[in-house]
C-alpha positions in Angstrom: 8.8 -20.5 14.8 6.7 -17.2 14.9 6.6 -15.3 11.4 8.6 -12.3 12.9 11.5 -14.1 14.0 11.4 -16.2 10.8 11.7 -13.1 8.6 14.4 -11.4 11.2 16.6 -14.7 10.9 16.0 -15.3 6.7 17.5 -11.7 6.5 20.7 -12.7 8.8 19.5 -9.8 11.3 20.6 -10.2 14.8 17.7 -9.4 17.6 19.7 -6.5 19.3 20.2 -4.9 15.7 16.7 -4.7 15.0 15.1 -4.0 18.2 17.4 -1.0 18.3 16.6 0.2 14.8 13.3 0.2 15.5 13.3 1.7 18.9 12.2 -0.8 21.0 13.9 -3.0 23.3 15.5 -6.4 22.9 13.5 -8.1 25.6 9.8 -6.8 23.9 11.0 -7.9 20.2 12.0 -11.2 21.8 8.1 -11.5 23.4 7.0 -10.5 20.1 8.8 -13.4 18.4 7.8 -16.2 20.5 3.8 -14.9 20.5 3.8 -13.5 24.4 3.2 -9.9 23.2 1.5 -8.8 20.3 2.8 -5.7 18.6 1.0 -2.3 18.2 -0.3 -1.7 15.1 2.3 0.8 14.6 5.1 -1.2 15.4 3.9 -4.0 12.9 4.5 -1.2 10.2 7.7 0.1 11.8 9.1 -3.7 11.3 7.4 -4.2 8.0 9.4 -0.8 6.4 12.6 -2.3 8.5 11.9 -5.5 6.7 11.6 -3.6 3.7 8.1 -6.0 3.1 4.8 -5.5 2.7 2.4 -5.2 6.1 0.4 -7.8 5.3 3.2 -10.0 4.1 4.9 -10.0 7.5 1.8 -10.7 9.4 1.0 -13.6 7.2 -2.5 -12.7 6.3 -4.4 -10.9 3.8 -6.2 -7.7 5.0 -9.4 -6.2 3.5 -8.7 -3.1 1.6 -10.5 -1.2 4.4 -8.2 -2.5 6.7 -5.1 -1.8 4.3 -6.3 2.2 4.1 -6.3 2.6 7.8 -3.0 1.4 8.0 -1.8 3.4 5.2 -3.7 6.4 6.4 -2.3 6.2 9.9 1.2 5.8 8.3 0.7 8.8 6.5 -0.1 10.6 9.2 2.5 9.3 11.8 4.7 11.0 8.8 3.1 14.1 8.6 2.4 13.9 4.8 -1.1 14.0 5.1 -1.9 17.8 4.9 -4.6 19.7 2.2 -1.5 22.4 1.8 0.4 19.3 -0.1 -2.7 18.4 -2.8 -0.7 19.6 -5.5 2.8 17.7 -4.5 0.9 14.3 -3.6 -1.1 14.8 -7.0 2.5 14.9 -8.5 3.3 11.5 -6.2 0.4 10.0 -8.2 1.7 11.3 -11.5 5.5 10.2 -10.4 4.2 6.4 -9.9 2.2 6.1 -12.9 5.4 6.8 -14.9 6.9 3.8 -13.2 4.3 2.0 -13.9 4.7 2.7 -17.6 8.2 2.2 -17.7 7.7 -1.4 -16.1 5.2 -2.2 -18.7 7.4 -1.2 -21.4 9.9 -3.4 -20.1 7.8 -6.0 -19.4 9.7 -6.1 -15.5 6.6 -7.8 -13.4 8.5 -6.8 -10.0 8.4 -3.0 -11.3 4.8 -3.2 -12.4 3.8 -4.8 -8.9 5.5 -2.6 -7.0 4.4 0.5 -9.1 0.7 -0.3 -8.6 1.0 -0.8 -5.1 2.5 2.4 -5.1 -0.4 4.1 -7.2 -2.9 2.9 -4.6 -0.4 4.6 -1.8 -0.2 7.8 -3.4 -4.2 7.8 -4.3 -5.0 7.0 -0.7 -3.1 9.8 1.0 -4.4 12.0 -1.8 -8.1 11.3 -1.3 -7.2 11.7 2.6 -5.5 15.6 1.2 -8.9 16.1 -0.4 -11.3 14.7 2.3 -12.6 12.3 0.0 -13.5 8.9 0.9 -11.5 6.9 -1.7 -14.4 3.9 -1.5 -17.0 5.9 -1.9 -15.7 7.0 -5.5 -14.8 3.3 -6.5 -18.3 2.3 -5.6 -20.0 5.4 -7.9 -17.7 4.5 -10.6 -18.9 0.9 -10.6 -22.1 2.4 -10.4 -21.7 3.8 -13.5 -20.3 1.6 -15.3 -22.0 -1.7 -14.1 -24.7 -1.9 -16.8 -22.9 -0.1 -19.3 -23.0 -2.1 -22.8 -20.3 -1.6 -25.8 -17.5 -3.4 -27.2 -14.1 -4.3 -26.6 -11.8 -3.1 -29.9 -8.1 -3.7 -29.9 -8.3 -4.2 -26.0 -9.9 -1.2 -25.0 -13.7 -1.1 -24.1 -15.9 1.3 -26.0 -19.0 2.4 -24.7 -22.0 2.1 -26.9 -23.1 5.3 -26.9 -19.2 6.1 -28.5 -19.9 3.1 -31.1 -22.2 5.4 -33.1 -20.4 8.6 -33.2 
């Protein structure tokens, strides 16, 4: 059985309702579910949103970070979220998600921790797009700085060699 059909049936949703709710015909959704047609990326994203699951879980395969980043940017563009005038508001979304992560850690709630980490990445990807900064370049730059760094882990925190002698 096709992954799309399996998810829909597990959620107890009729084909007609799903097709209507995401704005496609029943025939089209049926063809997606039988593998006769392949949904476009935007349709996969709509379905993932509708089923309240991750895009990669819905399609049943792992996506690279780059593929996920592109899908998230497209999702944000489609919803008019990406806008350089919204940098302050988007930064606040990052901060909000950090707060939710802190709460999840404090409560030892693994589901909230995973959800918050994912949300932080999404908000950072959108913020980096607003700022016209390549997030992967930032990550590469950060790794280049730390890759040869020496130091010591004290109480679970890495302390740079240069800071050990202050």
